[in-house]
C-alpha positions as CSV (number, residue, x, y, z in Angstrom):
1,M,32.4,61.1,-4.2
2,A,30.3,58.6,-6.1
3,D,27.9,60.2,-8.4
4,Y,25.0,58.1,-7.3
5,L,25.0,59.8,-3.9
6,D,24.2,63.1,-5.5
7,R,20.5,62.2,-5.3
8,I,20.7,62.3,-1.5
9,G,19.5,65.8,-0.4
10,A,18.5,66.8,-3.9
11,G,14.9,67.0,-2.9
12,K,13.1,67.8,-6.2
13,V,9.8,67.1,-4.4
14,L,10.6,66.1,-0.8
15,L,12.0,68.8,1.5
16,D,11.4,67.3,4.9
17,R,10.9,63.5,5.6
18,A,9.7,64.0,9.2
19,P,6.0,64.4,8.4
20,F,6.0,60.9,6.8
21,S,7.0,59.3,10.2
22,F,4.2,57.7,12.1
23,D,5.7,59.3,15.2
24,W,5.1,62.8,13.8
25,T,2.2,64.8,15.4
26,P,0.5,67.1,12.9
27,P,-0.5,70.6,14.0
28,A,-4.2,69.7,13.5
29,L,-6.1,66.4,13.0
30,V,-7.9,65.9,9.7
31,G,-11.3,64.3,9.8
32,R,-11.6,63.9,13.6
33,D,-13.3,67.1,14.7
34,T,-16.3,65.4,16.2
35,E,-14.2,62.8,18.0
36,L,-11.9,65.4,19.5
37,R,-15.0,67.3,20.8
38,E,-16.3,64.1,22.3
39,L,-12.9,63.4,23.9
40,A,-12.7,66.9,25.3
41,S,-16.1,66.4,26.9
42,M,-14.6,63.5,28.9
43,F,-12.1,66.0,30.4
44,T,-14.5,68.6,31.5
45,G,-13.3,70.4,34.7
46,M,-9.6,69.6,34.1
47,E,-8.7,73.2,34.8
48,S,-9.5,72.6,38.5
49,H,-7.0,71.0,40.9
50,G,-8.3,67.8,42.4
51,V,-10.0,66.7,39.1
52,S,-9.0,63.6,37.2
53,S,-10.4,62.2,34.0
54,R,-10.6,58.9,32.2
55,A,-10.9,57.9,28.5
56,V,-10.8,54.6,26.6
57,I,-10.1,55.0,22.8
58,T,-10.5,52.0,20.5
59,G,-10.3,51.6,16.7
60,P,-8.5,49.7,14.0
61,V,-4.9,50.3,12.8
62,G,-4.5,53.6,11.1
63,S,-7.6,55.2,12.6
64,G,-5.6,57.9,14.4
65,K,-5.8,56.6,18.0
66,T,-2.2,57.4,18.9
67,V,-1.9,60.7,17.1
68,M,-5.2,61.8,18.6
69,T,-3.9,61.2,22.2
70,R,-0.7,63.1,21.4
71,R,-2.5,66.0,19.8
72,F,-5.1,66.2,22.5
73,G,-2.5,66.0,25.3
74,E,-0.3,68.8,23.8
75,D,-3.4,71.0,23.2
76,L,-4.7,70.4,26.8
77,Q,-1.2,71.2,28.2
78,R,-1.1,74.4,26.2
79,M,-4.6,75.5,27.2
80,L,-4.1,75.0,30.9
81,D,-0.6,76.6,31.0
82,G,-0.5,78.9,34.0
83,R,-3.6,77.3,35.6
84,R,-2.5,73.7,36.0
85,K,0.8,72.0,35.3
86,I,0.1,69.0,33.1
87,I,2.9,66.4,32.5
88,L,2.4,64.0,29.5
89,A,3.5,60.4,29.5
90,H,2.9,58.1,26.6
91,V,3.8,54.4,27.1
92,N,3.4,51.8,24.3
93,C,2.6,48.6,26.2
94,R,3.6,46.4,23.3
95,N,7.1,47.7,23.6
96,H,6.9,47.6,27.4
97,P,4.5,44.7,28.2
98,S,5.1,44.2,31.9
99,T,4.0,46.2,35.0
100,S,7.6,47.0,36.0
101,Q,8.5,48.3,32.5
102,V,5.4,50.4,32.3
103,L,6.0,51.9,35.8
104,Q,9.6,52.6,34.9
105,Q,8.6,54.5,31.8
106,I,6.1,56.6,33.8
107,V,8.6,57.4,36.6
108,L,11.3,58.3,34.0
109,S,8.9,60.8,32.4
110,L,8.8,62.6,35.8
111,D,12.4,62.0,36.8
112,S,15.0,61.0,34.2
113,G,17.5,60.1,36.9
114,H,15.3,57.6,38.7
115,P,17.1,54.3,39.3
116,E,16.0,51.5,36.9
117,R,16.2,48.7,39.5
118,G,15.7,48.0,43.2
119,F,12.1,49.1,43.7
120,S,8.8,47.2,43.9
121,S,5.8,48.3,42.0
122,G,4.2,49.7,45.1
123,E,7.3,51.8,45.8
124,I,7.4,53.2,42.3
125,I,3.8,54.2,42.5
126,Q,4.5,56.0,45.8
127,S,7.5,57.7,44.1
128,I,5.2,58.8,41.2
129,R,2.7,60.2,43.7
130,R,5.3,62.0,45.7
131,N,6.9,63.6,42.6
132,L,3.5,64.9,41.4
133,N,2.7,66.3,44.8
134,A,6.1,67.9,45.3
135,H,5.8,69.7,41.9
136,D,2.1,70.4,42.1
137,S,1.7,68.6,38.8
138,H,-1.0,66.4,37.2
139,L,0.0,63.4,35.1
140,L,-1.8,62.7,31.8
141,L,-0.9,59.1,31.2
142,V,-1.6,57.3,27.9
143,L,-1.2,53.5,27.9
144,D,-1.1,52.7,24.2
145,E,-1.9,49.1,23.0
146,V,-2.9,48.5,26.6
147,D,-4.4,45.1,25.7
148,A,-0.8,43.7,25.4
149,L,-0.2,44.5,29.1
150,I,-3.6,43.2,30.2
151,R,-3.4,39.9,28.4
152,R,0.0,39.3,29.9
153,E,-0.5,40.5,33.5
154,K,-4.2,41.1,33.8
155,S,-5.5,44.5,35.0
156,D,-3.9,44.9,38.4
157,L,-1.8,47.9,37.4
158,I,-4.8,49.7,35.8
159,Y,-6.7,49.2,39.1
160,K,-3.8,50.6,41.2
161,L,-3.4,53.6,38.9
162,L,-7.1,54.4,39.1
163,R,-6.8,54.3,42.9
164,I,-3.5,56.2,43.2
165,D,-5.1,58.9,45.4
166,E,-7.2,56.6,47.5
167,G,-6.8,57.3,51.2
168,R,-4.8,60.5,50.6
169,D,-5.7,64.1,51.2
170,Q,-4.3,65.0,47.8
171,Q,-6.6,64.3,44.9
172,G,-6.4,64.6,41.1
173,S,-2.9,63.2,40.7
174,L,-3.4,61.3,37.4
175,S,-5.7,61.2,34.4
176,L,-5.7,58.0,32.3
177,M,-6.2,57.3,28.6
178,L,-6.3,53.7,27.5
179,V,-5.8,52.9,23.8
180,S,-6.3,49.7,22.0
181,Q,-7.1,48.2,18.6
182,D,-9.3,45.6,20.4
183,V,-12.8,46.8,20.9
184,S,-13.5,43.9,23.1
185,M,-10.7,44.9,25.5
186,L,-13.2,46.0,28.1
187,K,-14.3,42.4,28.6
188,L,-10.9,41.8,30.1
189,F,-11.5,44.2,32.9
190,E,-13.1,43.5,36.2
191,A,-16.4,45.2,37.0
192,A,-14.7,47.5,39.5
193,I,-12.4,48.9,36.8
194,I,-15.1,49.4,34.3
195,S,-17.0,51.3,36.9
196,R,-14.1,53.6,37.6
197,L,-13.4,54.1,33.9
198,G,-17.0,55.0,33.2
199,E,-18.9,53.5,30.3
200,S,-19.6,57.0,29.0
201,N,-15.9,57.6,28.6
202,I,-15.4,55.1,25.7
203,L,-14.6,56.5,22.2
204,N,-14.5,54.1,19.3
205,L,-12.9,55.5,16.2
206,Q,-14.2,54.3,12.8
207,P,-11.9,53.9,9.8
208,Y,-11.3,57.1,7.7
209,D,-13.3,57.7,4.6
210,A,-11.8,58.7,1.2
211,P,-12.2,62.5,1.7
212,A,-10.5,62.3,5.1
213,L,-7.7,60.2,3.7
214,M,-7.2,62.6,0.9
215,G,-7.0,65.4,3.4
216,I,-4.4,63.5,5.5
217,A,-2.3,62.9,2.4
218,R,-2.7,66.6,1.5
219,Q,-1.6,67.7,5.0
220,R,1.6,65.5,4.8
221,Y,2.4,66.8,1.3
222,E,2.0,70.4,2.3
223,E,4.2,70.0,5.3
224,A,6.9,67.9,3.6
225,C,7.1,68.8,-0.1
226,R,7.7,71.7,-2.5
227,P,4.5,73.6,-3.2
228,G,2.7,72.5,-6.4
229,S,4.6,69.2,-6.6
230,V,1.6,66.9,-5.9
231,S,-1.7,67.5,-7.8
232,D,-5.2,67.2,-6.4
233,D,-5.8,64.2,-8.8
234,T,-2.9,62.4,-7.3
235,L,-4.1,63.0,-3.8
236,A,-7.6,61.9,-4.7
237,K,-6.3,58.6,-6.1
238,I,-4.5,58.0,-2.8
239,G,-7.7,58.7,-0.9
240,R,-9.7,56.3,-3.0
241,F,-7.3,53.5,-2.7
242,A,-6.7,53.9,1.1
243,A,-10.4,54.0,1.6
244,D,-10.6,50.3,1.0
245,T,-9.1,49.9,4.5
246,G,-9.7,53.3,6.0
247,D,-6.0,53.2,7.1
248,A,-4.3,56.6,7.3
249,R,-0.9,54.9,7.4
250,L,-1.6,53.3,4.1
251,A,-2.4,56.7,2.6
252,I,0.9,58.1,4.0
253,E,2.9,55.2,2.7
254,L,1.2,55.5,-0.7
255,L,2.1,59.1,-1.0
256,E,5.7,58.6,0.1
257,A,6.2,55.8,-2.4
258,A,4.8,57.9,-5.2
259,I,7.2,60.8,-4.3
260,R,10.1,58.4,-4.3
261,R,9.2,57.2,-7.8
262,A,8.9,60.8,-9.1
263,E,12.3,61.7,-7.7
264,K,13.9,58.5,-9.0
265,A,12.7,59.5,-12.4
266,G,14.3,63.0,-12.0
267,R,11.0,64.8,-11.9
268,G,9.8,67.6,-9.6
269,D,6.2,66.7,-9.8
270,V,4.3,63.5,-8.7
271,L,2.0,62.1,-11.4
272,V,-1.2,60.2,-10.9
273,E,0.5,57.1,-12.4
274,D,3.2,57.3,-9.7
275,V,0.5,56.0,-7.3
276,R,0.5,52.3,-7.6
277,P,-1.9,50.7,-5.1
278,S,-1.2,47.1,-6.2
279,T,2.3,47.3,-4.6
280,L,0.9,48.1,-1.1
281,R,-0.6,46.1,1.6
282,A,-3.0,47.1,4.3
283,A,-1.4,47.4,7.7
284,S,-2.6,45.5,10.7
285,V,0.5,45.6,12.9
286,E,2.2,48.6,14.5
287,P,5.5,49.6,12.9
288,S,6.8,50.2,16.4
289,Q,6.5,46.5,17.0
290,V,9.9,46.0,15.4
291,D,11.6,48.2,18.1
292,N,11.9,45.5,20.7
293,L,13.3,42.9,18.3
294,S,16.9,41.7,18.7
295,K,19.5,43.1,16.4
296,H,19.6,39.9,14.3
297,Q,15.9,39.6,14.2
298,K,15.8,43.1,12.7
299,L,18.5,42.2,10.2
300,V,16.5,39.1,9.1
301,L,13.3,41.2,8.8
302,L,15.2,43.9,6.8
303,G,16.3,41.5,4.2
304,I,12.8,40.1,3.8
305,C,11.2,43.5,3.6
306,R,13.6,44.6,0.8
307,R,12.6,41.6,-1.3
308,L,8.8,41.8,-0.5
309,K,8.6,45.4,-1.7
310,K,8.9,43.9,-5.2
311,A,7.7,40.3,-4.8
312,D,4.7,38.6,-3.3
313,E,6.7,36.0,-1.4
314,I,10.2,34.8,-0.8
315,S,11.6,31.4,0.0
316,S,13.3,30.8,3.3
317,G,16.5,30.0,1.4
318,D,16.5,33.4,-0.3
319,A,15.7,35.0,3.0
320,R,18.8,33.4,4.5
321,K,20.9,34.8,1.6
322,L,19.5,38.2,2.0
323,Y,20.1,38.1,5.7
324,N,23.8,37.3,5.0
325,L,24.0,40.3,2.6
326,V,22.4,42.6,5.2
327,C,24.8,41.4,7.9
328,E,27.7,42.2,5.5
329,E,26.2,45.7,4.8
330,F,26.0,46.5,8.5
331,E,29.2,44.7,9.5
332,A,27.5,42.1,11.6
333,R,28.5,38.4,11.9
334,P,25.7,36.2,10.6
335,R,24.2,33.7,13.1
336,S,24.0,30.0,12.4
337,Y,21.2,28.5,10.3
338,T,19.5,27.1,13.4
339,T,19.5,30.6,15.0
340,F,18.3,32.2,11.8
341,W,15.4,29.7,11.7
342,K,14.5,30.6,15.3
343,H,14.5,34.3,14.3
344,L,12.1,33.5,11.5
345,K,9.8,31.6,13.8
346,A,9.9,34.5,16.3
347,L,8.9,37.0,13.6
348,E,6.0,34.7,12.6
349,T,4.9,34.4,16.2
350,Q,4.7,38.2,16.5
351,G,2.7,38.5,13.3
352,L,5.3,40.3,11.3
353,I,5.6,37.6,8.6
354,E,3.6,34.6,7.5
355,T,4.9,31.3,6.2
356,R,3.5,28.5,4.1
357,T,5.1,25.1,3.3
358,A,5.1,23.8,-0.3
359,N,6.9,21.2,-2.4
360,A,10.3,22.2,-3.5
361,S,10.5,23.3,-7.1
362,V,13.8,21.5,-7.5
363,G,14.5,18.0,-6.1
364,R,12.6,16.4,-3.3
365,G,11.5,17.9,0.0
366,R,9.5,20.9,1.0
367,T,10.4,24.6,1.3
368,Q,9.0,27.5,3.3
369,H,7.6,30.5,1.6
370,I,7.4,33.8,3.4
371,T,4.8,36.6,2.8
372,M,3.9,39.8,4.5
373,T,0.2,40.5,4.1
374,N,-0.6,42.5,7.2
375,T,1.8,45.5,6.9
376,A,3.7,47.4,4.2
377,P,7.3,46.1,3.9
378,A,8.6,49.6,3.0
379,V,7.4,51.0,6.3
380,L,9.3,48.4,8.4
381,E,12.3,48.6,6.1
382,S,12.5,52.4,6.7
383,R,12.1,52.1,10.4
384,I,14.9,49.4,10.7
385,E,17.3,51.2,8.4
386,K,16.8,54.5,10.3
387,E,17.9,52.7,13.5
388,F,21.0,51.1,12.0
389,Q,22.1,54.2,10.1
């Protein structure tokens, strides 16, 4: 076996990579005690059958919206065990932006064998209600990035879900949590929906401060690394840098990158100088946004991410060459230049990359330069590579 592979699994610092995933739910939330208590107050009475609750959670990227709903849902489920059966369903509306896709994800959380086609929205809602009634269950539904659904198809589905028990003897079928980066999302709703949601059920998360970000980095380190491998000074530096944006994801990425540098150097401890904030960018797009890209859009993006980890920008010509290399690596046949260009434009439209046009450095004409200022390239690279590998 090649010697360079010996590093895989060596783990001088890192023992478990899972806590660095944005999909990982920590056993406790750092820096959100007050917000969790406020959220719990919106679910008063949930131990009683026939009671439903509503909550709207807003806040910038990296403020802990998604992880809060997951932690709260699991804690509520555990607390009510034996008194009320709570079923959790979490749907990312950016990945499933249509009414039919959202409903399909909900019904699959209740019945994994439910047919994917052949039913109208009304029929699927009836199926959801029958399933909950038959199993004496209550659905806690989280619609994450719900503004993506509303901007595409308005708020008809939200209205129907809020009225799921209307005209029925059975009450308390569904509790709803709406999550969005967009604080102005409520302006998209009709007055009837705002009334049903309740203006007192809105929780706006503020960006994390430096102590909270240091605490988040410490939590991930303690869950993932060898004891004593990351010093307090290193964690404090991560907290100070990430505080510029208040983004927990940036703190996590910063810690992971520092660990990688330490292990690359053959050390079992992470030094303060391993934290290099100038190489990172504040995130403003969800990493899960890449999940619904086509295979070759992901391959194009992977090549770009690999270069932008070390450079501020890349030319479209270099991006094309890197795409070809990535295709060779994963045994895929490269698409034509025209298709490649369409993929670039699609990535730009979705906010994953930015482009600018400048005069060519050699000869005549103009060339496109690609940058990525609204997310960390290493985060997207890791997510795409994990899927392909």
